[in-house]
Residue frames as qw, qx, qy, qz and C-alpha x, y, z in Angstrom:
[[0.402, -0.246, 0.640, -0.607, -10.86, 10.35, -9.29],
 [0.186, -0.062, -0.961, -0.197, -12.23, 6.84, -9.15],
 [0.592, -0.314, -0.205, -0.713, -15.94, 6.21, -8.82],
 [0.029, -0.086, 0.907, -0.410, -17.14, 4.43, -5.71],
 [0.581, -0.293, -0.502, -0.570, -20.37, 2.51, -5.31],
 [0.425, -0.315, 0.601, -0.599, -22.08, 1.82, -2.01],
 [0.657, -0.016, -0.699, -0.283, -23.02, -1.80, -1.41],
 [0.653, -0.453, 0.374, -0.477, -24.33, -3.95, 1.39],
 [0.577, 0.222, -0.786, -0.004, -22.86, -7.30, 2.37],
 [0.805, -0.504, 0.033, -0.309, -23.71, -9.79, 5.09],
 [0.383, 0.487, -0.725, 0.301, -20.87, -11.12, 7.22],
 [0.716, -0.373, -0.577, 0.123, -20.77, -13.62, 10.06],
 [0.418, -0.901, -0.041, -0.110, -20.63, -11.93, 13.47],
 [0.772, -0.448, 0.177, 0.415, -17.14, -13.25, 14.26],
 [0.603, 0.309, 0.288, 0.676, -15.74, -11.91, 10.95],
 [0.001, 0.853, 0.190, 0.487, -17.30, -8.48, 11.37],
 [0.609, -0.791, 0.015, 0.058, -16.03, -8.38, 14.94],
 [0.778, -0.183, 0.220, 0.559, -12.50, -9.25, 13.82],
 [0.412, 0.543, 0.276, 0.677, -12.54, -6.59, 11.11],
 [0.239, -0.905, -0.137, -0.324, -13.84, -3.95, 13.53],
 [0.729, -0.626, 0.083, 0.263, -11.18, -4.88, 16.09],
 [0.694, 0.081, 0.248, 0.671, -8.44, -4.59, 13.46],
 [0.169, 0.753, 0.248, 0.585, -9.78, -1.21, 12.32],
 [0.461, -0.878, -0.053, -0.115, -9.75, 0.04, 15.92],
 [0.799, -0.383, 0.160, 0.435, -6.21, -1.30, 16.55],
 [0.562, 0.176, 0.326, 0.740, -4.94, 0.40, 13.40],
 [0.023, 0.598, 0.220, -0.770, -6.97, 3.57, 13.97],
 [0.067, 0.070, -0.634, -0.767, -8.62, 3.16, 10.57],
 [0.647, 0.096, 0.079, -0.752, -12.16, 2.93, 9.29],
 [0.709, 0.071, 0.690, -0.126, -13.92, -0.39, 8.90],
 [0.690, 0.695, 0.095, -0.178, -14.42, 0.48, 5.23],
 [0.248, 0.798, -0.545, -0.066, -10.68, 0.93, 4.64],
 [0.414, -0.355, 0.833, -0.094, -9.89, -2.39, 6.33],
 [0.749, 0.333, 0.548, -0.166, -12.49, -4.28, 4.28],
 [0.563, 0.802, -0.129, -0.152, -11.29, -2.60, 1.08],
 [0.037, -0.701, 0.712, 0.028, -7.67, -3.52, 1.90],
 [0.568, -0.119, 0.807, -0.112, -8.61, -7.16, 2.53],
 [0.739, 0.548, 0.354, -0.172, -10.60, -7.37, -0.70],
 [0.381, 0.844, -0.353, -0.136, -7.78, -5.79, -2.71],
 [0.283, -0.531, 0.799, 0.007, -5.39, -8.40, -1.32],
 [0.639, 0.124, 0.755, -0.081, -7.58, -11.15, -2.77],
 [0.630, 0.740, 0.163, -0.171, -8.13, -9.59, -6.19],
 [0.778, 0.104, 0.242, 0.570, -5.45, -10.20, -8.75],
 [0.014, -0.941, 0.044, 0.335, -3.42, -7.02, -9.03],
 [0.790, 0.334, 0.187, 0.478, -1.25, -6.48, -12.08],
 [0.325, -0.722, 0.029, 0.610, 1.44, -3.86, -11.43],
 [0.499, 0.860, -0.031, -0.097, 2.40, -1.38, -14.13],
 [0.807, 0.415, -0.203, 0.367, 5.80, -1.51, -15.86],
 [0.054, 0.728, -0.391, 0.561, 7.41, 1.04, -13.51],
 [0.708, -0.488, 0.348, -0.375, 6.36, -1.00, -10.49],
 [0.992, 0.104, 0.015, 0.062, 7.54, -4.24, -12.12],
 [0.562, 0.609, -0.324, 0.457, 10.95, -2.66, -12.80],
 [0.261, -0.669, 0.442, -0.538, 11.24, -1.56, -9.16],
 [0.906, -0.261, 0.232, -0.239, 10.29, -5.06, -8.02],
 [0.904, 0.329, -0.141, 0.234, 12.94, -6.59, -10.29],
 [0.233, 0.705, -0.418, 0.524, 15.56, -4.19, -8.88],
 [0.564, -0.551, 0.415, -0.454, 14.68, -5.20, -5.33],
 [0.981, -0.044, 0.159, -0.104, 14.72, -8.90, -6.16],
 [0.735, 0.561, -0.273, 0.265, 18.08, -8.61, -7.95],
 [0.749, -0.480, -0.153, 0.430, 19.82, -7.64, -4.73],
 [0.421, 0.585, 0.029, 0.692, 21.12, -4.49, -6.38],
 [0.407, -0.434, -0.402, 0.696, 22.52, -2.16, -3.74],
 [0.091, 0.877, 0.346, 0.321, 20.64, 1.10, -3.73],
 [0.300, 0.413, -0.270, 0.816, 22.34, 4.36, -2.84],
 [0.390, -0.542, -0.638, 0.383, 21.76, 5.22, 0.79],
 [0.035, -0.860, -0.169, -0.480, 20.22, 8.56, 1.69],
 [0.505, -0.102, -0.437, 0.737, 22.38, 10.54, 4.06],
 [0.105, -0.747, -0.416, 0.508, 21.36, 13.59, 6.10],
 [0.084, -0.412, 0.319, 0.849, 22.99, 15.75, 3.40],
 [0.013, -0.175, -0.806, -0.566, 20.95, 14.06, 0.69],
 [0.099, -0.647, -0.749, 0.101, 17.74, 14.49, 2.62],
 [0.111, -0.692, -0.165, 0.694, 18.41, 18.21, 3.17],
 [0.150, 0.502, -0.437, -0.731, 19.06, 18.56, -0.56],
 [0.604, 0.209, 0.762, -0.103, 16.48, 16.04, -1.73],
 [0.588, 0.750, 0.155, -0.259, 15.43, 17.85, -4.92],
 [0.185, 0.771, -0.578, -0.194, 19.05, 18.18, -6.04],
 [0.401, -0.275, 0.874, -0.031, 19.62, 14.54, -5.10],
 [0.671, 0.412, 0.590, -0.180, 16.62, 13.31, -7.12],
 [0.509, 0.826, -0.087, -0.225, 17.60, 15.39, -10.15],
 [0.011, -0.705, 0.699, 0.121, 21.08, 13.93, -9.93],
 [0.689, -0.067, 0.717, -0.087, 19.89, 10.33, -10.19]]
């Protein structure tokens, strides 16, 4: 579990109002909205598994489509990949 630290920041009224409005619209906490926005601005380096998935998506490779049968038998489906 990651450690969290409480901190205090000062924001202009209009910015705080916008963040609160977004949190209310999305039915989320103000803290989660602020954290999301900050994470978007911090350089994030994905791990190798994520990079591989991103390369697959960018390559245009056609992924196998899940059908109702596959969903009902998801564990078997995953083990068969």
